[in-house]
N, C-alpha and C positions, 0 to 999 in steps of 0.2 A: 824444434819445438814450436807449436802454434797455439796462440791465444785466441779464444772466441768469445764474443760478447753479443753477437746478433742472435739472441735467444738465451738459454741458460748459460751462465758464465762457466767456461771450462777450459782446461789446458790439454792439448793433444800432444803426447810425447812423441819422441822420434820414431818409435815403432808403431805409431798410429793409434795407440790406445788412449782412453780418457783417464787422466790422473784423478785419483780420489782426493777430494778436499771437503772437509767438514764445513757447515754453513758459515761459521764466523770467519775462518781463514779465507773462504771463497769470497765473502763480502770485502775483506781487507784487500784481496787481490783485485777485486772489481774497482775499488776506490783508486788504487795505485795505477791501474790501467787507464781509468778515466782521466787521471792527472797528466797523462801523456808524457811520462818521463820526468815530470817536475817533482822536486822533493816536497813531501807532505809531512808537516810536523807531527810528532807523536800526539800532541794535544789535539790537533785537528782530526787525526785518525780516530782517537778515542771518541770524539764527538760524532764522527761519521758512523762508527761501529755501534755506538750506544746512543742513538738519537734522542732518547729520553734522558734519564738521570745516569750520569757516568758513575759506575760503582767504584768503591775505594780500591778494589783490586784491579782496576782497568789497566794501569800501567804494566803490571806483571802479566795480565792476560794478553795484552797487546804483544809483548815479547814472545809469549807462547804461540800465539797465532802467526806471528812473523816467522817463527822457526818452522811451523808447519808449512807455510808458503815456501820457505827456502828449500825445504826437503823436495819440493816438486820442481821449483824453477831454478834452483841453484844460485849461481852468482849473478843471475839477472836481477835478483833483489839486493839492493845496496842500502847501507845505513851510514849516515853521517850525523854530526852533532845537530844538524838541522832537521833530521827526520829520515823517513824512508822514501825510496823511489824504486820503480821497477822498469826494466828495459824490456818492453814487450816483444820486440823483434817482429816475427810474422804475426800479424793481427788481422782478423777477418774484417774489422771495422775499417782499417786503413785500406784493405783490398777493395772493400765496397766503395769507399770514397773515391778510390782511383778508377774503378771499372764500372760501378753502377750495376753489378751483377746481382739480380734479385734472388738468384738461387742460393746465395750465401746466408739468407735469413732463415732461421729455424724457429722463430717466435719473437716476442717483444724484446727489445734491446735490454741487456743486463737483467734478464728474467731470473728470479730466484735469489735476488740479493735484497737486503733490507738496510740500505745505506742512506746517507743524507744528501745534501745539495750537489756535491761533486758528481756523484753517479747520476742523480736526477737530471742535471744539466746535460751531461754527456748523452744520456738516453734520449732526451728531448731533441737534441741536435741530430742524432742518428734517425729518429723518427721522421723529422722534416726531410732528411736526405732520402729516406725510403719513399716518401711521397713524390719527390722530384724524380726519382728513378722510375717509379711506376708510370708517371706521366710521360717520361721519355720513351719507355717501352711501348706504351699505348700509341704514341705518335708514330713510332717506327712501324708497328703492326698495321695501323690504319693506312700509312703511306704505301705499304706493300700489299694492302688488301687482305690481310690475314685476320682470322677470328680473334676478337677481343672481348666479346660480350660476357662470357662467364667470369673472367677476371674482373672486368670493370664493374659488373653488377655486384659482385661480392665485396669489392673494395668500397663501393658507394653505400652499401648497406651498413658497413662499419663506420663510415664517415659521411652521413647524409647531407652535410652542409658543405662538402668539398666541391666547390664550383669547377675547378679544373677537371676533376673526374667526371662530374656530371656533363660537362661540355663534350668530352670525348665519347661518353656513353651515348649521348643524344645523337652525335654524328654517326656513330657506328650503327645505331638502331635505324636511323633514317636511310643510311646506305643499304641496310638489309631489307628495306621495304616496310619497316615498322614505324611509320611516321607518327601514328597515334601514341605508340609506346614512348617514342622520343619526347613528345610533348608532355606525356605523363611524368617522365623523369624531371622535366623542367618544373612542372607544378609541384612535385614532391620537394625538389630542392628549394624552390621559392618558399614553401611552407616551413622547411627546416630553418632557413635563414631568418624567417620572421620571428622565430622563437628567440633569436639573438637581437631582435629589433633592427635588422638590417635588410637590405634588398640585394637582388642579384646584380652582379657587375654588368656593365654595358655590353661586354663581349658575349655573355651568356644570353642576355635579352636579344641581342642582334641575331644570334644563332637561332633562337626560337622563332624569331620573326622570319628568318630566311627559310626555315623548315616549313612554317605555315604557308609561305607563298610558293612552296615546292621549288626552291632554288636547286638547279640541277647539280648533282654530285660531280659529274664529269663535264668538262667543257663541251658545249654543243654550239657550233658556229651557227649564227643566224643568217638569213639571206643577206648577201652582200658583204659578209665578213669572212676573213680567211680562217681556215681550220687551225686548231691549236695542236701543237706538237707535244706539249706536256700539260699536265694538270696545273691549274691555277691554285696557288697555295697562299693562304693568309690574307691579310688586309680586309677582313670581313667588315670591321667597323668603318674603315676608311671608304670602302666601296659603297656601303649604305649611305654614308654622308655625302659622297660625291653624286650618287644617284638622286638624292634629295635636291642637291644644289643644281644639278642639270635639269631638273624639272622646274626650277624656279627662275633660272637665268637662261638666256638664249646662247650665251657663249661661256663655256667653262674651259679654262686653260689649265691643264695638268702640267706643272712645272717641277723640275728636279734635275739633279746632276746626271751626267752620263752614267748609264748602268743601273739607274734606280728602278727601271721597269715601267717607264711612262707609257710606252706603246702598249705593252701587255695589259696594263691597268685600264687604259682607255678602251681597248677592244673588249675586255671583260665587262666593263660598264655597258658598252653597247650591246653585248650579248644578253645581259640581264634585262634591258629595257626594249629589246627588239619588238616585242609584242605591242608596245605603245606607239609604234610608228608604222607608217605605210611603207617606208623604205629606209634602208641604212646604206650609206656609201662611205668608203674609205678613200681619202685623198692622201697618198704617200708623197711627201715632198723631199725625201732624203736625196734623191738624185736630180731634183729640179733646179734650174737656174733662175736668175732674177728676171730674165726677159720672158715674155709670153706666159707668165704664170697662170693667167686666167684660162689660157688654152689647156694647161695641165689640169685644172679643175674640171673643165668641160669634158676632157677625155675620161676622167675618173667617173663622172656622172653619166657618161654615154650620150653626151649632147653634141650634135653636129654643128659646124659653123653655119651661120645664117647670114647671107649677104645683106649689108645695110644695117646690121644691128650689132651691138656689143656682145661679147661672150657672156657677161653677167646677165644681160637681158634675155639672152637665149636660154641660159640655165634657169632663170626665174620662170620663163614661159613653160619650160619643160617640167619643172617641179609643180607648177600650178598651186592649188590650194592644199596639196597633200602635206601631211606631217612627215618631215624627213629629218633624219639625224645624219650629220656629216662628221666623220672622225678625220680630222686634218692633222696628220702626223709629221713630226720633225720640222717645225717651222723656223727654228732659230737662225739658220743661215740665210733665210729669205724672209725675215720677220716683217719688214716694212711692206714688202710686196704682198705677202700672204694676208697681212692685216687689212690691206686695201681691198682685196678680193672678198674676204670674209665680211667686212663691214658692208660692202655693197650688196652681197647676197642676203644678209640679214635685213637690210632695208627693202630689198626688192621682193623677197619671198617670205611672207609672214609665218609660214608653217615650218620654216627651217630652224633647227637648233644645231649648234656646233660644239663638239668636244675637240679641243686642240691639244697637242703636246708640244712643248717648247722648253728651252732652258731659261727663258725670260718671258715676261708678259708681251702680248701682241700690242697692247695699248689701244684697243678698241673700246669705245664707250659702252658701258654695261658689262664689260668683261669681269668674270669672277675667277679669282686665282685659287687653285687647289695645289698647295705644295706637297710634293711626294718625296719622302726620304727613304731610308733603308727599312727593311722589315724589322718587326719586333724580334727579340731574341728567340722566342719559341718558334715563330713562323720561319725565321732564318734557318734554324736547325732542321725544321721539317723540310724546307726546300732543299737544303744540302743533302739531307737523307735521301730524298727522292732522286736527286741528280747523282748521288753516289751509287744508288742502286742501278741507275742506267749505265754508269761507267763500269760497274763490276758485273754486269750481266744479271742483275736482279738482287744481289746481296747488298743491303743497305749498311748503315753504320753499325758497327759492332758495339756492344755495351762498353767495352774498355776504351772506345774511341769517343764516347760522348763528351767527356770534359774537353778534349782537344777540339772537338767540333764546335762546342759552345765558344771556346776562345777564338777559334777561326772566325766564326760569325761576328763576334764582337769587334775583332780587329779589322774586319772588312766592312764595318758599319752596316751590316745586313743588306748590302747592295746585291740585288739578284744576279746581275751580270758577273760580278766578281765571284760570287759563290758558284755559279755555273762553271766559270773558267777554272776555279780551284778544284772543283769536283772532277773535272776532266783530267787533271794531273794525277788522280788516284790510280790511273792505269799504270803509272810508272813510279809513283812515290807513295810511301805510307803517309797517313794523315799527320802524324807527329812531325814528320820531316817537312811537310808543307807549312805547318805552323811555325816551325823553326826558321823557315826561309822567308817569313813575312816581312822582314826588314828590306827585302828586295822584291816586294810584292808586285811591282809593275812588270818585272821581267818574268816572274813566276806565273802571272795570270795571262796565259796565252791559250787560245783555242783555235778552232778551225771553222768558225762560222762563215757562211757565204756572204754575210754582210760585213764589209771591210771594217767598219767602226766597231763591230762586236767581236773581232778576232782577238783583241787584247784590250785590257783596261787602258793601256797607254793610248791606243787609237781612239777609244771612247772619249778620253779626256782631250786628246789632240783636237777632236771635232769641235769642242767648245773653245779651247785655248786659242786656236787660230783666228777666232773671231774677236779676240781682245786687242785693244790698242796698246802702245808701249807703256803708258803709265799704269794701266791695269795689270799688265804682265809683270812689271817691276814690283808693284804692290803685292801681287799674289806670291811672288818669290819670297819677299820679306816676311809675309804672314805665315809662311811654312814653319817658322821657328816656334810659333805658339803651339804648345802641346795640349791645348784645350781652348776654352773660350777666351775672348778678348773684347774690349770695348773700343769705341771710336778713337778715344784719346791715345790708347796703346797702339792702335794701328797707325795713327798719325806720327807718333814718336818714332816708330820703326821705319816708316816711310820717309821721314825727314821733312814732311810738309803736310798740309791739310789733306787727309785721306778721304774726306766725305764723298766726293764725286766718284773717284774710281772704286771705292768700297761699295757704294750703292749700286754701281754698274755691275760689279762682280756678284753682288747678291742677286740682282735681277737676272743674271745669267746663270744662276745656280752653281757658281764656282765657290761661293761662300754661303753658309747657312746663317740665318738670323733666327735665334731661338725665342725671341721675345724679350730677352734680357742681355744676351751676348751674341757675338758673331763666333763662328767656328768653321774650320775646314774639316771635311770628312777625310779619313786617313789616307785613302788612295790619292785624292787630290793633293793632300798635304805632302805626300811622298813625291808626287810628280813635281810640285812646285819647289820642293827642297833640292831637286836635281838642277834646278835653274839658278840656284843661289850660289854664286861663286865663293870660294873660301875667303877671299879678301874683300867681299862686298861690305861697304860701310854699314849696311843694315844689320850685320851681325853685332858690331860694336854698339850700335844704337839699341839693339834688343837687350844686351847686357846692361847698358846704361839706364834703360827704362826701369829695371828692377832695382838697381842700386838707388836710383832716385826715389822710387815709390816706397822702398823699405827704409829710407834714411831716417824718417821720423819714427820715434818709439811708438808702441801701441798706445792708443788713447786710454787714459785711466778710467773714464766714466763708462757706465753700463752700456747704453745703446751704441755709442761709438765704438766701444771695445768689441761688442758682438758683431757689428758691421765689419770691423777690421778683420776679425777671425774668419768671417764668411768670405770676404774678398780674397784673403790669402789662401783659404782653402780652395776657392774656385780657380785660382791661378797657380796653385802649388806646382803642378807638373811643368808649367812654363818657366817658373822661377828656377826649378831644379835643372831644366834644360839650359837656361842661361848660366847657372852656377857651374854646371859641368863644362860648358864651352869655355868659360872664363878660366877654369883651372887647367884646361887641356890646351886651348889654342889662343886664348885671349889674355887679359891682364889678371894674374892671380890675386892681386889686391881687390879687384872687383868681386871675385869669388869669395874672398875672405869677408868682405863687407856684407855680402848677401847672406853667407852662412851665419855670421855673428848676429845679423838682424833677424834671422828666421828662428833663433833658438826659442823665443817665447812661444811661437806657434807650435813648434815641435813639443815643447813642454806641456802646454795647455791641452793639446790633443792626444797626449800619450804616445807620441812618435819619437821617443827619446833615443832609441837605438839608431834610427835613421839620422836624427840630428847629430848624435855623437860621431857617426861615421863621416858625415859631410864636414863637420868641424875639424875632425882629425885630418882629413884629406886637405882641407884648406890651410890649416896650420902648417902642414908639411910642404905645401906649395908656396907659401909666403913666409919664409923664416926671418925676414928683416925685422929688427926690433922697433916696431912702431906702436903708437897708441892703439891702432886698430887691432894689431896682433895681441896686445895685452888684454884688450876687451874680449877678444875671441877666447883667450885662455880662461878668462873669468866665467864667461857664459858656458863654455865647455865643462868647467868644473861644476857649475850649477846643474847641468843635465846629468853628469856622472853621479852627483849626490842624489838627485831625485830618482835615479835608477837603482839606488842602493849601493853603488860602488864608491864607498867613502874614501878608500885609500887613493883611488885615481883622482877623486875630487880634491883631496888634500894636495896631491902632487901638482895638478894643474893650477889649483888656486895659489899655491906658493910661487909657482913660476910666474903667474900673472901679477902677483904682488911685487915680486922682484923687478919685473919689467916696468911696472908703473913707477916704482921708486927710482929706477935708473933714468926714466924719462922726466922725473920731477913733476909727475902728473898727480897733483893732490886729490882731485875728485876721483881719479882712478884708484889711488891708494886707498881712499876711504871705502869705495865700493868693494875692492878686493878684500879688505879687512873684514867687512860685513859678511862677505861670502865665506871667508875662512872661519869666522867665528861659528857659523851654523854648521859647517862641516866638522870642526873640532868638537862641537856640542854633540853631534851624532856619534862621534867616536868615543864619547864619554871622556874626552881630554879637556876637562873643565878648566884647569888652570890656563891652558893655551887659549881656550875659547874666550875666557874673561880678558886675557891680555889683548887679544885681537879686538874685542868689543870695546874695552875702555879706550884704546888708542883711536879706534874709529870715531867714537863719541867725542873725544877731545878734539880731534882734527875737524870734524864736521861742525861742532859748535864754534870753533875758532874761525872757520871760514864762512859762517852764517849759512851753511848748506842745510836747509830745512828738511829736504827729502832724506838725506843721509843721516841727519840727526834723528829723525823719527825711526828710520830703519835700525840704527844702532841701538836706540833705546829698546825697541821691540825685541831685537835678537839677543841683546845682552840680558835682558830680563828673562828670556827663555832659558838661558844657562843658569841663572840664579834660581829659577823654578825647578830645574833638574836637581839642584843641590838642596831643594826643600827650603830655600831661604825666601819664603813667601812674603814675609814682611818687607823685604826689599823689592821682590819681583812685582808685587801688586802695584805699588805706586809708580814704578818705572813703566809698566804696561799702560797705566792710565795716562802718563805723560806722553807716551807714544801715540795713544789714541787721539789725544788733543792735537798733537803735532800733525798727524796724518789728516785729520779733519780740517785743520787750518789751511792745508795745501790742496784740499779736495782730492786726495789720493784714495780712491775707493778700495782698491785691493789691500793697501796697507791698513786702512780702517777696519776691513773685515778681519785681517790677521790679528790686529790688536784686540778686537772684540772677542775673537775665538780664544785667544790667550787669557784674557780676563775671565772668560767663562770657565776655563780650567781652574784658575786660581780660586774663583768664587766657589766652585764645587768642592775643592779640597778644604775650604774654610767652612763647609756645611751651609753655604748660602745658595740653596738649590734654585729658588725662584730667580735670583739675580743671574745665576749661571745660565738658566734656560733662556732668559731674555737676551743675554749676550749672544748665545749660540744661534738663536732664531734670527737675530738681526744680521749676524755674520753670514748665515746661510742665504738670506735674501740677497745680500750684496754679491756673494759668489755666484748665485744663480743668474743674477742680472748680467754679470761679467762672463758667464759661461766658462767658469774655471772649475772643472770637476774635482781636482785635488782639494781645493778649498771646501767644496761641498762635502766631501768625505770627512774632512776634519770636523766640520760642524755637526754632521749627522752622528759621527762617533761620539762627540761630546754630548749630544742630546740623548743618545742611547744610554749613556752612563747615568742619566737622570730619570730614566723611564722605569716602569714596573718590569719585573724579571722577564715575562714572556715577550713584551715589546722590545726590551733591551736586547734579548738574544736574537730576535728576528732582525732588528736593525743592524746589529754587529755582523751577522752572517751575510746580509746583503752588502754591507760596506766592504767586507773582506772579498766578496766576489768581484765587486767593482774595482777594488784596488788591484786585484790580480789581473783583471782585464786591461786596466790602465797601465800596468807596469810601474806603479808608483808606491812602493812599500813605505810604511811609517819608519822613520829613522831616528826620531828624537827619543832618547832613552826613556824619559819619564812618561811620554805618551804611549810607548809600547807597553810599559809596565801597567799603566792605568787601563789600557784596552784589554790586556790579557786578564787582569784581575776582575774587570767588569764581566767578562764572559764567564769566568769561573763562578763568580757570585750568582749570576743569573741562572746558570745551569743547576747550581746547588739548591736554588730556591724552588725549582720546578720538579714536578713529578715526571716520570718517563713519558707519559702520554702528552703532558703539557709541553715538554721540550720537543717532542716529535712534531707536535702541531706548530710550534714556533719555526722549526726548520721547513715544514711544508709551506707555511705562510711566506717564508723568505724566498722559496723557490718560485712562488707564484707572483711575487712583486717585481715590477720593473723599477729602475732607478728613478724615473720621473715620478712614479706613484709615491715613492718614499719622500721625495723632495716636496711634493704637493701636500703631504700631510701637515707640513709646518708653515704653509703659506698664511 
């Protein structure tokens, strides 16, 4: 049985026929397919099926429609107490996402259904994927010289502001000899964009400029330049910038790691500016030695030795007043000597300009550096596609290979040499197999180039590594442990000494990249360096110790510092996880447990709770010793389980943590564990246990003078009293909690107490006070970048809003909660939220409710939050 949504929604039975479904059951099926196997509550389904006013008979009608769907799909439709779900099995949307096959589309996604935001979001996602697939198809056809004009023209008529489509259509028209038509497409696109008060992107403007100056479609070698074996792909904006710089400076050095395409880039630059010079010469230094390098230059320029004069003087006399461009290639191994010759030539021959390639600067006065990294994702895929076609005798990437190709390009950092070597392996291996072998990429990337350093990526990196001294080599090996960016302090910690000098030298030699904020190793160099790091190297333990030390302090409570902490942990997350994995596998499991316990807050705030629970579970299993650290890890694991909606697991872990803290005689730990458990029991509606935990926590915290835990116990215990509708007790206790949090400058606690006071005020019919509390709480949560808190505040504000706005806000909040993986678990908040949605829908006409749903689909979360600033 096959399900299809790329066009009219339909079910194809096993005999190939289309199953008959009435409009409403078909819409129900569409909603369940769009939910991707997730259970959708009956209440939400009714809202989806009747976007306006839900009729009184909706519940019965839903059962009837579900029965109609079940007659077609059988046991693929399931029902639980939580709602309905469908197991779609073979689905054309999944096939399209996997293969990018445009032939699967029969019309607009989910055509013929009249449902709410679930289907709308799914259709929008598929439409974006359709555009990406069309662009990939166009790139492939253009790379292979096949016709694309009818398709691109039709697509651009439908989407006149789609710059990627315009870019490809302009290129196709120009290659077809229709340059004026290509520029007309640019003008129409520019006009379409102006209607949105925006301008074309730099890439599109650069392409138009290149077309105006009749930039050659195929590589055409200029006088003195070698012929191109393959078409130059990508780097249009970079090339234009480099051409400008080469016209302003007399020495432009193109620097980058091995395999980044420095030579090809420099030669392409020279081809494009050949007409501006009287002569162009290439000086290839790859095979040159340090001695008599000036003679090597003379031979490249065709200058004979002249008795009684220096080689530089002879070259200057030969060049005279002519405007001459020298491309000096592969300077790194003779950097000092080549710098001496280039400097002397620039002084002696005023008409000479030099474009050099090197892995580090030459150090000549007036030198302008042009760093060259990997290709952009799109250009890398285009390059790979062309090289695949060459390896396969003209057949480029197949549609189903596109996702693997994109992944391959990403993991090879877009390095042209690496992509060429990978493409060559396609004669013997499928693309998916190549991607799966990338963990051994240096052995995989082997070719047959006549240039020795281009035969393998390992040889290309060897070429630069052999020029490093011992401190640089040792530092490079230690840096291989970073799975992303790092700063100087982190590098020094791993190195075991001040890393400034060797790190600067590695950066100058293009072995390490500087992004303007952080250093990083491209993946091929990182793998190469990792092979040099012995299993027992002290740098491994220092790397783990770096993250234990950096994560030891709790997240800052104040807004800017908390936001900065989140950003820093996010930027280094992959490195932290690498250190965590090594600690649990080959290092000290206690370090791993410390890192996992410290990371829980980041995992919670960013909605990565499944990941966090997995790491904490593994760390707890690897470090079973009864320590205070393990007890803390049990407590934070319980918090993540509760926030994920797994209350039973949260209770089990929480009780284990409490028992561990009691056994250790750790009073602060006992108080924190009690606070944790009272919230979990509250979510389970086990109010007697929740109050028992809460009052004990409050008593212990007050006895110890623990202000933070006193405030938390007040806030959390008051929440249980509120669930019991004991508002006369809950309100004053929340107020005490607010004062206590403010006294210790705890911003998150302050926001939580404000939000809780807002709920109490609303139930006591004090709407203005409730709104003020919620807006203040929202502002704090926004400053702290805590989305779950923002959701609490927005849902509170929704319950104070007019019906249309209330419904819109609640629908958006439900969408964001689902994406975050953080359901509401406090019983009275669940009750209030559901009642608010029912009340809002009942107060609206069918058209008004439909408009509220449409408004929700169009709103981003940031736009919702900004409404209340």
